[in-house]
N, C-alpha and C positions, 0 to 999 in steps of 0.2 A: 504494500500500500504506500502510495506517495504521501509525503509529509503534507502537501497541500490538501489532499483528500481528507487526511486525518483532522487537520485544522477545521475543515468544513463540518466534520462529524462531531467534533469535540463539544460544541455547545449542546447538542442533543444528548450526548453521553452524560455530561454534567447535569443537565436538566433531569434526565431519567434517574440518576443517582439521588438527586435532591428530592424527588417524589417519594423516595423510600426512607431516607435517613437525613438527619441533621447532625450526624456525628462530626464533631469538630476536627478529628483527624482526617476524615474524608474531605471535609471542606478545605483543609490545608493542603492535602495531597492534590486535589483537583485544581486549586488556585496555582499551586507551584507547577503543575504539569502545563497549564495554560501559559504561565509566565515563561517557563523554560523553553517551550516550543517557540514562543514569540521571539525570544532572544537567541534562538539557535544554540542553546546550552544543552548539548546532548548528554552530558553526564547527569545533570539534574533531571532531564527528560526521562532517562532510563530509570533512575531511582524512583521518581514520582509515579511513573507508569507501572513499575513493579509493585509499588505499594497499593495502587488502585486495583490492579489485577489480583493481588493477594487478598485484598478485602473482598472482592467479588467471589473468589474461590471459597472463602469462608461463609459467605452469605447466600450464594445462589440456591442452595437447597432450601434455606428458609424462605427465600423469595418464591420459589416454586410451590412451596407448601402453604403459603400464607393466603388464606381466602380473601383477605382485604387488599392484596396487591392486584391492581387492575391492569397493569401494563407489563406483565411477565415477558411477553414477546419483545418488548423494547429493552428490557434488561438483558435478554439473550443476545439481541443485536448489539447492544453496547459492549457486552463482554466479548463477543466475537470480534468486533472492530478493534478493541484494545489488544487482544491477542494477535490479530493480523498485523497491526502496526508494530507491535513489539518484535514480531518475527522478521519484520522488514528492516529493523535497525541493525 
């Protein structure tokens, strides 16, 4: 995945995460990811991206099984985009 494509998708990814959690760590990770990509800081991009992916790995089963989560498919899309971009780095 191209960086430019990921930048386009990033707002949707962050919005999807924010519909599920207000966890301050996730807020920090996603802010840093957005900042790092904007400044072409690949070290910070990788670190923040790994943190977001790790959070999703821990939460995806809970998301899938939570009857109140209305946008499960958006979480899967976000998770897949994050993985795809990480593998392209």
